[in-house]
TORRONU-240712 format. One record per residue (C-alpha): residue number from 0; residue in one letter; x negated, y, z. Coordinates in Angstrom, 2 decimals, decimal comma. Layout:
// TORRONU-240712
SITE num residuo      c1      c2      c3
SITE NUM       A       X       Y       Z
...
END
This chain:
// TORRONU-240712
SITE num residuo      c1      c2      c3
SITE   0       M  -10,61  -42,58  136,18
SITE   1       T   -9,73  -39,44  134,26
SITE   2       E  -12,60  -37,62  132,60
SITE   3       T  -12,70  -33,85  133,00
SITE   4       A   -9,92  -32,34  130,93
SITE   5       E  -11,03  -30,14  128,07
SITE   6       T   -9,25  -26,79  127,68
SITE   7       V   -8,39  -26,25  124,02
SITE   8       K   -6,36  -23,03  124,04
SITE   9       T   -5,11  -20,73  126,80
SITE  10       A   -2,26  -18,27  126,35
SITE  11       D   -1,49  -15,06  128,24
SITE  12       T   -0,88  -16,03  131,87
SITE  13       A    1,00  -12,84  132,78
SITE  14       E    4,72  -13,20  133,48
SITE  15       A    7,57  -10,76  132,94
SITE  16       Q    9,59   -9,76  136,00
SITE  17       P   12,09  -10,55  137,40
SITE  18       R   12,11  -14,34  137,00
SITE  19       S   15,15  -16,49  136,20
SITE  20       N   16,28  -20,06  136,86
SITE  21       Y   14,73  -21,03  133,52
SITE  22       T   11,27  -19,61  134,31
SITE  23       E   10,79  -20,96  137,84
SITE  24       G    9,65  -24,26  139,29
SITE  25       N    9,11  -26,91  136,66
SITE  26       F   11,00  -24,82  134,10
SITE  27       A    8,00  -22,50  134,13
SITE  28       R    5,73  -22,68  131,11
SITE  29       V    2,19  -24,03  131,14
SITE  30       T   -0,36  -21,75  129,57
SITE  31       T   -3,12  -24,13  128,53
SITE  32       E   -3,59  -26,77  125,85
SITE  33       L   -5,60  -29,67  127,27
SITE  34       T   -7,21  -32,88  126,07
SITE  35       A   -8,15  -35,58  128,57
SITE  36       F   -9,47  -39,10  127,97
SITE  37       D   -9,44  -42,40  129,88
SITE  38       L   -6,62  -41,60  132,28
SITE  39       E   -6,20  -43,46  135,53
SITE  40       V   -3,64  -46,29  135,39
SITE  41       I   -1,82  -47,41  138,54
SITE  42       G   -0,38  -50,86  137,87
SITE  43       E   -0,58  -52,55  134,48
SITE  44       I    0,52  -51,22  131,09
SITE  45       P    2,22  -54,03  129,11
SITE  46       A    0,37  -55,22  126,01
SITE  47       A    3,36  -54,24  123,84
SITE  48       F    2,48  -50,57  124,31
SITE  49       E    0,22  -49,66  121,41
SITE  50       G    1,05  -46,16  120,27
SITE  51       R    2,05  -42,77  121,66
SITE  52       Y    4,71  -41,53  124,02
SITE  53       L    5,60  -38,01  122,84
SITE  54       R    7,91  -35,39  124,34
SITE  55       N    8,85  -31,91  123,06
SITE  56       G   10,27  -28,92  124,89
SITE  57       P   10,36  -25,11  125,07
SITE  58       N    7,17  -23,50  126,37
SITE  59       P    6,85  -19,82  125,39
SITE  60       V    3,38  -19,00  124,11
SITE  61       V    3,78  -15,39  125,29
SITE  62       P    5,75  -14,10  128,30
SITE  63       T    9,44  -13,54  127,61
SITE  64       D   12,10  -11,30  129,15
SITE  65       P   13,89  -13,43  131,78
SITE  66       A   16,99  -11,26  131,48
SITE  67       T   17,69  -12,20  127,86
SITE  68       S   15,52  -15,18  126,91
SITE  69       H   17,48  -18,38  126,45
SITE  70       W   15,73  -21,58  127,51
SITE  71       F   16,47  -23,13  124,10
SITE  72       T   14,43  -20,54  122,19
SITE  73       G   11,03  -21,04  123,80
SITE  74       T    8,09  -22,00  121,60
SITE  75       G    7,83  -25,77  121,14
SITE  76       M    5,14  -27,73  122,96
SITE  77       V    4,54  -31,45  122,48
SITE  78       H    3,00  -33,53  125,28
SITE  79       G    1,66  -36,95  124,39
SITE  80       V   -0,12  -39,95  125,88
SITE  81       R   -1,71  -42,68  123,79
SITE  82       L   -1,48  -46,22  125,22
SITE  83       R   -3,46  -49,19  123,88
SITE  84       D   -4,89  -52,44  125,27
SITE  85       G   -3,58  -51,66  128,73
SITE  86       R   -5,31  -48,26  128,77
SITE  87       A   -4,11  -44,69  128,69
SITE  88       E   -6,62  -43,46  126,14
SITE  89       W   -5,71  -39,78  126,03
SITE  90       Y   -3,35  -37,02  127,05
SITE  91       R   -2,80  -34,00  124,82
SITE  92       N   -0,42  -31,07  124,86
SITE  93       R   -0,15  -28,73  121,88
SITE  94       W    2,08  -25,83  120,93
SITE  95       V    3,94  -26,55  117,70
SITE  96       R    2,60  -23,89  115,39
SITE  97       G    4,83  -21,16  114,03
SITE  98       H    4,00  -17,53  113,35
SITE  99       E    4,14  -16,53  117,03
SITE 100       V    1,61  -19,18  118,02
SITE 101       T   -0,78  -18,60  115,13
SITE 102       E   -0,69  -14,83  115,67
SITE 103       T   -1,33  -15,28  119,39
SITE 104       F   -4,44  -17,39  118,77
SITE 105       G   -5,62  -15,64  115,61
SITE 106       E   -5,15  -18,76  113,50
SITE 107       P   -4,21  -18,97  109,81
SITE 108       P   -0,47  -19,17  109,08
SITE 109       V    1,10  -22,60  108,99
SITE 110       P    1,42  -23,81  105,39
SITE 111       G    4,69  -24,92  103,88
SITE 112       P    8,06  -23,28  103,19
SITE 113       S    9,81  -21,32  105,93
SITE 114       R   13,15  -20,36  104,31
SITE 115       G   12,92  -17,10  106,27
SITE 116       L   12,97  -18,80  109,68
SITE 117       D    9,45  -19,54  110,91
SITE 118       F   10,47  -21,02  114,27
SITE 119       S    8,38  -23,45  116,32
SITE 120       P   10,45  -26,68  116,60
SITE 121       N   10,95  -27,26  120,32
SITE 122       T   13,58  -29,96  120,82
SITE 123       S   12,47  -33,41  119,72
SITE 124       V    9,53  -35,30  118,26
SITE 125       G    9,16  -38,74  116,73
SITE 126       G    7,83  -40,88  113,93
SITE 127       Y    9,57  -41,56  110,63
SITE 128       A    8,37  -42,53  107,15
SITE 129       G    4,78  -42,72  108,37
SITE 130       T    4,82  -39,13  109,68
SITE 131       T    5,15  -37,46  113,08
SITE 132       W    7,88  -34,81  113,08
SITE 133       A    8,69  -32,00  115,52
SITE 134       L   12,37  -31,14  115,16
SITE 135       V   14,86  -28,44  116,08
SITE 136       E   18,40  -27,50  115,07
SITE 137       A   19,98  -24,27  113,80
SITE 138       G   18,22  -23,85  110,47
SITE 139       A   14,49  -24,21  111,07
SITE 140       L   12,53  -26,75  109,08
SITE 141       P   10,76  -29,74  110,66
SITE 142       A    7,08  -29,42  111,45
SITE 143       E    4,75  -32,20  110,39
SITE 144       L    2,24  -33,10  113,11
SITE 145       G   -1,00  -35,02  112,93
SITE 146       Y   -1,60  -38,09  115,07
SITE 147       E   -3,40  -35,97  117,66
SITE 148       L   -0,52  -33,44  117,73
SITE 149       D   -2,04  -30,68  115,61
SITE 150       T    0,50  -28,91  113,37
SITE 151       V   -0,13  -29,83  109,73
SITE 152       C    2,62  -27,88  107,95
SITE 153       R    6,31  -27,10  107,74
SITE 154       N    7,87  -29,86  105,71
SITE 155       D   11,29  -29,81  104,01
SITE 156       F   11,07  -33,53  103,30
SITE 157       L    8,98  -32,89  100,21
SITE 158       G   11,31  -30,22   98,82
SITE 159       T   14,51  -32,24   99,16
SITE 160       L   16,07  -30,56  102,24
SITE 161       Q   18,45  -27,75  101,26
SITE 162       T   18,49  -25,76  104,51
SITE 163       G   17,38  -26,71  108,03
SITE 164       F   17,61  -29,98  109,91
SITE 165       T   18,57  -31,22  113,37
SITE 166       A   16,76  -32,46  116,47
SITE 167       H   19,00  -35,53  116,72
SITE 168       P   19,00  -37,66  113,59
SITE 169       K   20,14  -41,26  113,92
SITE 170       V   18,22  -44,08  112,25
SITE 171       D   20,39  -46,97  111,10
SITE 172       P   18,56  -50,16  112,09
SITE 173       A   20,18  -52,04  109,20
SITE 174       T   18,96  -49,72  106,42
SITE 175       G   16,14  -47,74  108,01
SITE 176       E   17,72  -44,52  106,73
SITE 177       M   17,97  -41,39  108,88
SITE 178       H   21,36  -39,65  109,22
SITE 179       A   21,86  -36,08  110,44
SITE 180       I   24,50  -33,40  110,92
SITE 181       C   22,87  -30,01  110,35
SITE 182       Y   23,98  -26,44  111,00
SITE 183       A   22,27  -23,12  110,35
SITE 184       W   24,11  -20,15  111,79
SITE 185       Q   22,10  -17,70  109,69
SITE 186       D   22,97  -19,43  106,39
SITE 187       L   25,94  -21,78  106,79
SITE 188       L   28,55  -19,68  108,58
SITE 189       D   31,49  -21,64  107,17
SITE 190       H   30,15  -25,19  106,83
SITE 191       I   27,69  -27,79  108,05
SITE 192       E   25,77  -30,49  106,18
SITE 193       Y   25,67  -34,25  106,47
SITE 194       V   22,19  -35,30  105,37
SITE 195       V   20,80  -38,78  104,71
SITE 196       V   17,02  -39,19  104,51
SITE 197       G   15,67  -42,31  102,81
SITE 198       T   12,85  -44,48  104,09
SITE 199       D   10,51  -42,62  101,72
SITE 200       G   11,01  -39,42  103,73
SITE 201       Q   13,12  -37,68  101,08
SITE 202       V   16,75  -36,57  101,27
SITE 203       R   18,92  -38,80   99,11
SITE 204       K   22,33  -37,32   99,99
SITE 205       T   23,83  -34,04  101,24
SITE 206       V   27,55  -33,47  101,90
SITE 207       D   28,89  -30,00  102,74
SITE 208       I   31,59  -30,08  105,46
SITE 209       P   33,74  -26,92  105,74
SITE 210       L   34,49  -25,63  109,27
SITE 211       G   36,71  -22,92  110,67
SITE 212       G   33,67  -21,22  112,19
SITE 213       M   30,07  -21,97  113,09
SITE 214       S   30,02  -24,27  116,10
SITE 215       M   26,86  -25,47  117,77
SITE 216       I   26,57  -29,13  116,74
SITE 217       H   23,61  -30,31  118,75
SITE 218       D   23,95  -34,03  118,05
SITE 219       M   25,99  -36,57  116,11
SITE 220       S   26,95  -40,23  116,29
SITE 221       L   26,73  -43,00  113,73
SITE 222       T   28,73  -46,20  113,26
SITE 223       E   28,59  -48,81  110,53
SITE 224       N   31,14  -46,88  108,47
SITE 225       Y   31,24  -43,32  109,82
SITE 226       A   29,11  -40,29  110,58
SITE 227       V   30,72  -38,63  113,61
SITE 228       V   30,96  -34,82  113,82
SITE 229       Y   31,41  -33,07  117,20
SITE 230       D   33,16  -29,77  116,35
SITE 231       L   33,48  -28,25  119,83
SITE 232       P   34,12  -24,76  121,25
SITE 233       V   30,61  -23,34  121,52
SITE 234       T   30,37  -20,98  118,56
SITE 235       V   28,31  -18,11  117,19
SITE 236       D   29,12  -14,89  119,05
SITE 237       L   28,18  -11,87  116,95
SITE 238       D   28,42   -9,58  119,97
SITE 239       I   25,65  -11,55  121,66
SITE 240       A   23,64  -11,62  118,44
SITE 241       L   23,86   -7,85  117,95
SITE 242       S   23,69   -6,74  121,60
SITE 243       G   20,66   -8,78  122,64
SITE 244       K   22,38  -10,26  125,71
SITE 245       S   20,72  -13,56  124,92
SITE 246       S   18,17  -14,80  122,41
SITE 247       F   20,55  -17,65  121,52
SITE 248       P   23,82  -16,26  120,08
SITE 249       F   26,31  -19,00  121,08
SITE 250       R   29,08  -18,84  123,65
SITE 251       W   32,05  -20,82  124,99
SITE 252       D   35,11  -20,13  122,79
SITE 253       P   38,21  -22,02  124,02
SITE 254       D   40,35  -20,55  121,24
SITE 255       Y   38,26  -22,47  118,70
SITE 256       G   39,62  -25,82  119,89
SITE 257       A   37,85  -29,18  120,14
SITE 258       R   37,85  -32,11  117,75
SITE 259       V   35,76  -34,98  116,44
SITE 260       G   35,53  -35,89  112,79
SITE 261       L   35,01  -39,33  111,27
SITE 262       L   33,28  -38,86  107,92
SITE 263       P   33,04  -42,05  105,83
SITE 264       R   29,33  -42,58  105,25
SITE 265       D   29,91  -43,00  101,53
SITE 266       G   32,75  -40,48  101,39
SITE 267       T   33,31  -36,81  100,71
SITE 268       A   34,28  -33,95  103,01
SITE 269       D   37,97  -34,14  102,10
SITE 270       E   38,03  -37,71  103,44
SITE 271       I   36,97  -36,76  106,96
SITE 272       I   39,41  -37,82  109,70
SITE 273       W   39,76  -35,04  112,29
SITE 274       C   41,03  -35,92  115,78
SITE 275       D   41,68  -33,41  118,57
SITE 276       V   40,10  -33,86  122,00
SITE 277       G   40,38  -31,93  125,25
SITE 278       L   38,38  -28,73  125,55
SITE 279       C   34,80  -29,64  126,45
SITE 280       Y   31,24  -29,66  125,15
SITE 281       V   28,92  -32,55  124,33
SITE 282       F   25,19  -32,18  123,82
SITE 283       H   24,33  -35,88  123,74
SITE 284       P   26,22  -39,04  122,84
SITE 285       L   24,76  -42,31  124,07
SITE 286       N   25,91  -44,47  121,16
SITE 287       A   28,91  -45,26  118,96
SITE 288       Y   30,40  -48,33  117,30
SITE 289       E   33,62  -49,68  115,82
SITE 290       D   35,61  -52,21  117,84
SITE 291       D   37,52  -55,21  116,50
SITE 292       D   40,64  -53,07  115,97
SITE 293       G   38,83  -50,54  113,79
SITE 294       R   38,72  -47,89  116,50
SITE 295       V   35,57  -45,83  117,04
SITE 296       V   34,06  -46,01  120,54
SITE 297       L   32,00  -42,98  121,56
SITE 298       D   29,95  -43,08  124,78
SITE 299       L   28,69  -39,62  125,70
SITE 300       C   27,88  -37,00  128,34
SITE 301       R   30,70  -34,45  128,64
SITE 302       Y   30,70  -30,91  130,05
SITE 303       D   33,89  -29,03  130,99
SITE 304       K   32,35  -25,78  129,72
SITE 305       M   29,10  -24,55  128,24
SITE 306       F   27,62  -21,03  127,87
SITE 307       D   30,63  -19,38  129,47
SITE 308       R   29,05  -17,57  132,44
SITE 309       D   25,46  -18,70  131,92
SITE 310       L   24,21  -17,28  128,61
SITE 311       L   20,57  -18,28  129,15
SITE 312       G   20,81  -22,06  129,45
SITE 313       P   23,00  -25,11  130,03
SITE 314       A   22,87  -25,37  133,82
SITE 315       G   25,25  -22,69  135,05
SITE 316       D   28,78  -23,66  134,00
SITE 317       S   29,42  -27,35  134,66
SITE 318       K   27,66  -30,66  135,16
SITE 319       P   27,81  -33,59  132,71
SITE 320       T   29,82  -36,74  133,33
SITE 321       L   29,44  -40,07  131,55
SITE 322       D   32,61  -40,62  129,51
SITE 323       R   33,98  -42,88  126,80
SITE 324       W   36,19  -41,68  123,96
SITE 325       I   38,09  -44,22  121,87
SITE 326       V   39,14  -42,72  118,55
SITE 327       D   41,97  -44,29  116,55
SITE 328       P   41,47  -43,23  112,91
SITE 329       V   45,04  -44,29  112,03
SITE 330       S   46,95  -42,33  114,69
SITE 331       R   44,18  -39,70  114,93
SITE 332       R   44,40  -39,85  118,71
SITE 333       V   41,56  -40,00  121,21
SITE 334       S   41,67  -41,80  124,54
SITE 335       E   39,29  -40,20  127,05
SITE 336       Q   37,94  -42,25  129,97
SITE 337       R   35,46  -41,60  132,79
SITE 338       V   32,72  -44,24  133,01
SITE 339       D   30,91  -43,00  136,12
SITE 340       D   31,67  -40,13  138,52
SITE 341       R   28,04  -39,19  139,03
SITE 342       F   26,31  -36,65  136,82
SITE 343       H   24,35  -38,04  133,86
SITE 344       E   22,35  -36,56  130,99
SITE 345       F   19,80  -37,59  128,35
SITE 346       P   21,60  -40,84  127,41
SITE 347       Q   19,75  -43,53  125,50
SITE 348       V   20,44  -46,93  124,02
SITE 349       R   18,11  -49,59  122,69
SITE 350       G   17,21  -48,47  119,16
SITE 351       D   18,41  -51,57  117,34
SITE 352       R   21,86  -51,12  118,92
SITE 353       T   22,34  -47,73  117,25
SITE 354       A   25,72  -47,76  115,46
SITE 355       R   26,38  -51,24  116,88
SITE 356       K   28,13  -52,37  120,06
SITE 357       H   25,90  -52,06  123,09
SITE 358       R   26,11  -53,51  126,56
SITE 359       F   23,55  -51,28  128,29
SITE 360       G   22,95  -47,56  128,30
SITE 361       Y   20,26  -45,56  130,07
SITE 362       T   20,63  -42,05  131,50
SITE 363       V   19,02  -39,60  133,91
SITE 364       G   20,92  -38,46  136,97
SITE 365       V   20,99  -34,67  137,31
SITE 366       A   21,71  -32,34  140,20
SITE 367       D   22,47  -28,62  140,47
SITE 368       G   20,56  -26,66  137,87
SITE 369       L   20,32  -29,84  135,76
SITE 370       I   17,30  -30,83  137,85
SITE 371       P   16,55  -34,44  136,85
SITE 372       G   16,30  -37,28  139,31
SITE 373       A   16,89  -41,03  139,11
SITE 374       N   16,89  -43,26  136,04
SITE 375       Y   20,24  -45,05  135,55
SITE 376       K   21,11  -48,28  133,78
SITE 377       V   24,79  -48,60  132,92
SITE 378       D   26,30  -52,03  132,23
SITE 379       Y   29,34  -51,41  130,05
SITE 380       D   30,49  -55,03  130,42
SITE 381       T   30,69  -54,92  134,22
SITE 382       G   31,12  -51,18  134,76
SITE 383       I   28,20  -51,19  137,22
SITE 384       A   25,55  -48,44  137,12
SITE 385       V   22,28  -49,07  138,98
SITE 386       F   19,41  -46,64  139,37
SITE 387       H   15,73  -46,23  140,16
SITE 388       N   14,99  -43,47  142,67
SITE 389       H   11,48  -42,09  142,16
SITE 390       G   11,31  -40,67  145,67
SITE 391       P   11,78  -37,28  147,36
SITE 392       G   11,16  -34,38  145,01
SITE 393       R   10,45  -36,66  142,04
SITE 394       G   12,62  -36,78  138,92
SITE 395       S   12,49  -38,32  135,46
SITE 396       G   12,86  -36,61  132,15
SITE 397       E   14,63  -38,41  129,32
SITE 398       A   13,60  -42,08  129,44
SITE 399       V   13,04  -43,93  126,16
SITE 400       F   13,72  -47,66  125,83
SITE 401       V   10,79  -49,68  124,47
SITE 402       P   11,78  -53,27  123,52
SITE 403       D    9,78  -56,29  124,64
SITE 404       P    8,75  -58,05  121,39
SITE 405       D    8,96  -61,41  123,20
SITE 406       G   12,38  -60,74  124,71
SITE 407       T   15,77  -62,04  123,61
SITE 408       A   18,24  -60,12  125,82
SITE 409       E   19,41  -56,58  125,07
SITE 410       D   17,71  -55,23  128,19
SITE 411       D   14,39  -57,00  127,65
SITE 412       G   12,03  -54,07  127,62
SITE 413       W   10,88  -50,99  129,49
SITE 414       L   11,80  -47,36  130,10
SITE 415       I    9,04  -44,81  129,63
SITE 416       S    9,22  -41,16  130,68
SITE 417       F    7,42  -38,25  132,30
SITE 418       I    8,08  -37,76  136,03
SITE 419       Y    7,70  -34,42  137,79
SITE 420       D    6,75  -34,37  141,49
SITE 421       E    7,63  -31,08  143,15
SITE 422       T    5,65  -32,02  146,28
SITE 423       T    2,40  -31,97  144,28
SITE 424       N    3,55  -29,77  141,36
SITE 425       G    2,21  -32,52  139,10
SITE 426       S    3,43  -35,04  136,54
SITE 427       E    2,97  -38,69  135,71
SITE 428       L    3,86  -41,00  132,87
SITE 429       V    5,91  -43,84  134,37
SITE 430       I    6,95  -47,21  132,90
SITE 431       L    9,90  -49,06  134,47
SITE 432       D   11,12  -52,60  133,82
SITE 433       A   14,53  -52,09  132,20
SITE 434       R   15,63  -55,55  133,29
SITE 435       D   15,48  -54,60  136,97
SITE 436       L   15,34  -50,92  137,91
SITE 437       S   15,07  -51,83  141,60
SITE 438       R   11,45  -52,85  141,06
SITE 439       A    8,50  -50,54  141,58
SITE 440       P    7,15  -49,00  138,37
SITE 441       V    5,24  -51,36  136,11
SITE 442       A    2,66  -48,63  135,57
SITE 443       R    2,01  -45,01  136,48
SITE 444       V   -0,41  -42,65  134,74
SITE 445       P   -1,18  -39,41  136,62
SITE 446       L   -1,54  -36,57  134,13
SITE 447       P   -4,11  -33,75  134,21
SITE 448       Q   -1,41  -31,13  133,78
SITE 449       R    2,17  -30,53  134,83
SITE 450       V    4,74  -31,34  132,12
SITE 451       P    7,59  -28,78  132,35
SITE 452       Y   11,20  -29,84  132,06
SITE 453       G   11,86  -30,21  128,37
SITE 454       F   14,09  -32,01  125,97
SITE 455       H   13,48  -35,11  123,90
SITE 456       G   10,83  -37,48  122,72
SITE 457       N   10,12  -40,96  121,50
SITE 458       W    7,83  -43,90  121,77
SITE 459       V    5,99  -43,99  118,43
SITE 460       P    4,20  -47,31  117,93
SITE 461       D    1,05  -47,28  115,83
SITE 462       E    2,79  -49,53  113,32
SITE 463       T    5,17  -46,60  112,63
SITE 464       V    2,57  -43,84  112,34
SITE 465       A   -0,98  -45,12  111,89
SITE 466       P   -3,78  -43,61  114,00
SITE 467       P   -6,79  -42,00  112,27
SITE 468       E   -9,01  -45,02  112,82
SITE 469       A   -6,55  -47,17  110,87
SITE 470       T   -6,86  -44,98  107,78
END
């Protein structure tokens, strides 16, 4: 049984008018920080779950102008549930502190360097090098969070990060190092950076990669030998930046062209292998690896266009398909194949298959407006994609794979995510058995507050980031 939720902070509940697609329904912000203990559990939480499920997303702390506010620029808010000994011990949601949040609540400024861009990271959150990080792209620094989701400081990896970071680093399971492709449209108008962060939480390598313009590189891929760069035709538009048409100054630019780059992980920028692809945009690759012939296999979610007509978010131009690109570094040609004709986003792979060949991938089916629905499991050996339907009006956010420590097969484990139910305007944490998505959920945890549609998160076991009682 859930104890009464404690209200921690409440923001202005007034809303600007008129509304937009990105301020209505479950895109709408929540205005209260809550803490709740001893949540109800329906089913049984597996014993392997000892840690926190965390998810980040945009949640403006003050009302914004729906005519110009891009969904991507909302203040970050992290939602988290701690699981241990079969119990859901607590739920918390906290705004990631930046100047707008601290000024709103009359709090002291967040310590740490800002590099002139004091933005609240709103895109991803996870644990690395014993620390919980809230992350965002485009030049802002990571925010270091405490175990209970309070913002500790802005952290440039202990002074070793030259500019900003990304929301989508890749951790190599063989080395434990974190790899990232970073852009900062305010500072790096003619190049991006390939950054490698060591297991001590400090940057050990930075490579500048010249570009013909500043494209929006939301994510990257990693293989055993390459860091993969997606240089695609969504670029900085100075007219948007100066006119105020949108708070996010990027737009579809077909004249820019589309290509992927294979940068040798131990190489320099002049060694990158550029290969043209058809005009498209990719937010999220599922995984990448090198096949027996030395070709690079990229599994990803592909859009025909992005930010062409819709300048306020990703839902208005095209829907994402699950595709496979096979890149031949010798001929510099790319074979493009459709994996499934349905619409997929938020792709995931088991963490220890990162940069290695995978059999299974996990996605979320999306409908018009990128409204999420079923959880998919794609078998790349058989070509079969199965799904778990959560029921009418219920849809899953990005689902994270949590391995079963006693398992031996690649799909031995669970999927964990937040589910929104439009019939009740409420949310649950749901755990599915990844081995068989046709089964009912292993466990459901009703939450004391709606979790708006957001972006990315992670399962952070306590062995990765220790709880306060362990220190």
